[in-house]
N, C-alpha and C positions, 0 to 999 in steps of 0.2 A: 345727811343721814347715811349711815353705813349699816347694813345688815350683816350679821355673822351667823353662819351655819356650821355646825360641827359634823364631821363624817369620819368614820373609822374605815380605813382602807381594807377592802375585802380581797381575799385571795384571788378571786376571779378577775380582779382589775389589774393584776400584775402579769408580767411575762415570766419566762423560765428563770430569770435572774432575780426575781422578787421585786422588780422595779415596776411602778405603775406605767401601763401602756399609755402613750401620749394622748390618745383620743379621749381617754376618761376624764381629762381635765375639762373638756367641753361639757361632759355630763355634769361635772361638779359646778361649772358655771351655771348650767340650767337649774340645778338645785338652789344655788344662790339667788337666782332671779325669782324662782317660785317662792322662796322664803321671804324675799324682799317684798313681794306683793302681799303675801299673807300678813306680814307685819303692818302693812298699810290698811288691812281690812278688806282686801280684794283677793281674787284668785284668778289664775289663768282660765280656769274652768268657767268662772262667772263671765269673764270677758268673751270667751268663745260662745257661750250661750247667747250673748247679745249680738253675736255675729262679727266680733272683732278678733282678729288673729295677729300675732306678732312674729312672723318668720325672721330668722337671722338673715341679714343681707350682706353682712361683713363680719369677720372675726379675726382675732389674732391672739396668740399665746406665746409668751417667752418663757422658756423653761430654765430655771436657775439651779435647782438641786432636785434629785430624785425623791419621790415619795415611795415608800415601801409598804409591803404587807403589814397590816395591823397598826400603822401609824395613825395617830389621831390628828386630823387636819382641820383647819378653820378656813372656810371660804368667806372672804369679805367682799361684799357686793355694794357698789355705789352707783347711783344714777348720776351721770355727769352732764347729759344734755338732753333736751327735749325740743323737737322741732314740730312743725305742723303734722307731718306724717311719719316721723322717725324718732327713735330715742336710742341713747347709748349708755351701756353699763360698763364700768370698769371693775376688774376683779383682782384680788390678791389672795393667793393660796399659801398658807403658812402651816408648818409643822407645829402644832400647838405645844407639844411637850418639849421640843427643842428650841422653839421660838425662831426657827429658820424659815426664810422665804423660799418657797418651792417654785412658784410660777406667778406671772402676772399677765393680764390680758384684757381684752374688751370684746364686746359684741354690739353690733348696731342692728336694730330691728325696725321693720316697717310696720305701720298700722295698715292692715288690709282687710277687705271683706271676704266672704266665702268664695268669691270668684278670683281672689288674689289681686284685686284692684286696690290701689292706695286710697285710704280714706283719712279725712282729718279727725283726729281724736277729739279735738275741741267741740266739734259738732255732734259726733257720735255719742260721746260720753263726757259731758262737761265736768261732772264730778271728779272722775279720774284725772282728767286734764288739769284741773285746778290743784288737786292734791300733788300730782307729779311736778307741776310748775313751781309750787311752794318749795319742794325739796331741792330742785335745781337752783333756785334763786338764793338759797341759804349760803 
């Protein structure tokens, strides 16, 4: 399963040359993750209400071509691994109108409680665990 979210590059996301500032790609990764969970019928908010948090513990982004003000981009998000207390998403960011790859990357997240201690998702929320496991095994 791959989720796709569309975003129009805002002026405030660019530098003086009209190129998107590099850190904004991580914001777009987050938008992709949120939309991924929404498509599954969950939300980050619902998980946090249950006391389950998913901080980023590792990330990477490879920039291929610049995004610019007013470009329409597509953030493609895919869950690629699920472990007892971690999961990994891969991302591809594409200029929708030109069909050009802009960036690719990944984030790894830990499942933690409110105190920041690792927790096993399978025990905390078996429903979410099973749904995510199905997606990874496809």
